[in-house]
C-alpha positions in Angstrom: -10.1 -10.8 -10.0 -12.4 -7.8 -11.4 -15.7 -7.8 -11.9 -16.3 -11.3 -10.3 -18.7 -11.9 -7.6 -17.3 -12.0 -3.8 -19.3 -14.3 -1.7 -18.5 -14.4 2.3 -18.2 -17.8 4.0 -21.1 -17.4 5.5 -23.0 -17.5 1.8 -23.8 -13.8 1.7 -23.0 -12.3 -1.6 -20.5 -8.9 -1.0 -20.6 -7.6 -3.9 -18.4 -7.0 -7.2 -14.3 -6.7 -7.2 -14.0 -3.4 -8.5 -10.1 -3.1 -8.0 -7.0 -5.1 -7.1 -4.5 -2.7 -5.6 -1.3 -4.8 -4.2 -2.0 -7.6 -1.8 -6.1 -6.2 -1.3 -9.3 -6.5 -3.7 -11.6 -3.4 -3.7 -15.2 -4.7 -3.2 -18.4 -2.6 -4.0 -21.7 -3.4 -2.5 -25.1 -2.1 -2.4 -27.8 -0.9 -4.6 -28.4 2.5 -4.1 -25.7 3.5 -2.0 -22.9 1.9 -2.7 -20.0 1.3 -0.3 -16.4 -0.5 -0.7 -14.2 -2.0 1.1 -11.0 -3.8 0.6 -10.4 -7.3 1.7 -6.7 -8.4 1.8 -6.0 -11.2 -0.6 -4.9 -13.6 2.1 -8.7 -13.8 2.7 -10.0 -14.4 -0.9 -9.8 -17.4 -3.0 -10.8 -17.9 -6.6 -13.8 -20.9 -7.1 -15.3 -21.5 -10.3 -16.6 -17.8 -11.8 -16.7 -16.7 -7.8 -14.7 -15.3 -5.5 -15.0 -16.8 -1.9 -13.9 -15.0 0.9 -13.1 -16.8 4.2 -14.8 -14.4 6.5 -18.2 -13.6 7.5 -20.1 -10.2 5.4 -20.0 -8.4 9.3 -17.1 -9.2 9.3 -16.6 -7.0 5.9 -19.0 -4.6 6.6 -17.2 -3.5 9.5 -14.2 -2.8 7.9 -12.8 0.3 7.3 -14.1 2.0 4.3 -12.6 2.7 0.7 -13.2 6.6 0.3 -12.9 6.7 -3.3 -9.7 4.7 -4.4 -7.7 5.4 -1.6 -7.9 3.1 1.9 -5.6 3.1 4.6 -3.6 -0.4 4.3 -2.5 -0.2 7.7 -5.7 0.0 9.5 -7.8 -2.2 7.4 -4.3 -5.2 7.9 -4.9 -4.5 11.4 -9.3 -5.1 11.0 -8.0 -8.3 9.9 -5.4 -9.7 12.4 -2.9 -9.0 9.8 -0.5 -6.8 11.9 0.5 -7.5 15.2 0.0 -5.4 18.0 3.0 -4.9 20.5 2.9 -3.8 24.0 6.0 -2.4 25.3 6.6 -1.9 28.6 7.4 1.5 30.2 10.7 2.7 31.1 12.1 0.6 33.8 13.6 3.6 35.3 10.4 5.2 36.4 9.4 4.8 39.7 6.1 2.2 40.5 3.3 4.9 41.3 1.7 4.9 44.7 -0.4 2.6 46.1 -3.3 4.6 46.7 -5.1 2.2 49.5 -1.9 2.6 51.6 -0.9 6.1 50.8 -3.5 9.2 52.0 -4.0 12.4 49.8 -1.8 15.6 50.9 -0.5 13.2 54.3 -3.6 13.0 55.1 -5.1 10.2 57.9 -7.3 7.8 55.5 -9.9 7.5 58.8 -10.5 11.5 59.1 -11.3 11.7 55.2 -14.1 8.6 55.5 -17.4 10.0 53.9 -20.3 8.8 52.7 -22.4 11.0 49.4 -19.4 13.7 50.1 -20.5 13.8 54.1 -18.3 13.0 56.7 -20.1 10.6 58.9 -20.0 11.0 62.3 -21.9 8.8 65.6 -25.1 10.7 65.8 -23.1 14.0 65.9 -23.5 17.5 64.3 -22.9 15.9 60.7 -25.1 13.2 60.8 -27.3 13.7 58.3 -29.9 10.8 59.2 -32.3 13.2 60.8 -33.8 16.5 59.7 -33.1 19.7 61.0 -34.2 20.0 64.2 -34.8 16.4 64.7 -31.9 15.0 67.2 
């Protein structure tokens, strides 16, 4: 495939294949400011003299760039969805954190900690900030 033109699924000329590391092709694009991106071969097929990608131009351009001849294969596979991310459940032996809506911080009564704008509100008492100082 080296030296062939790569065309995306949305019919944009992406660039030219400049390398073929195991399971990937490296495509160089741009005229003055060249960029290189690795594409897994799972997303490419040859048709006549062109290599067609089954992804769009934006997907390739948003992928991790190739630095010189090296790239992070894991990051590229993650970008293209070839690596499944497994979420591990937390340790079942750990206790559940307290529900903040049912317990007060520092043992305070929730009714005593209600505030508005950082100021305790009362019924027209001395901490009421709705009136100007001296007006009550």
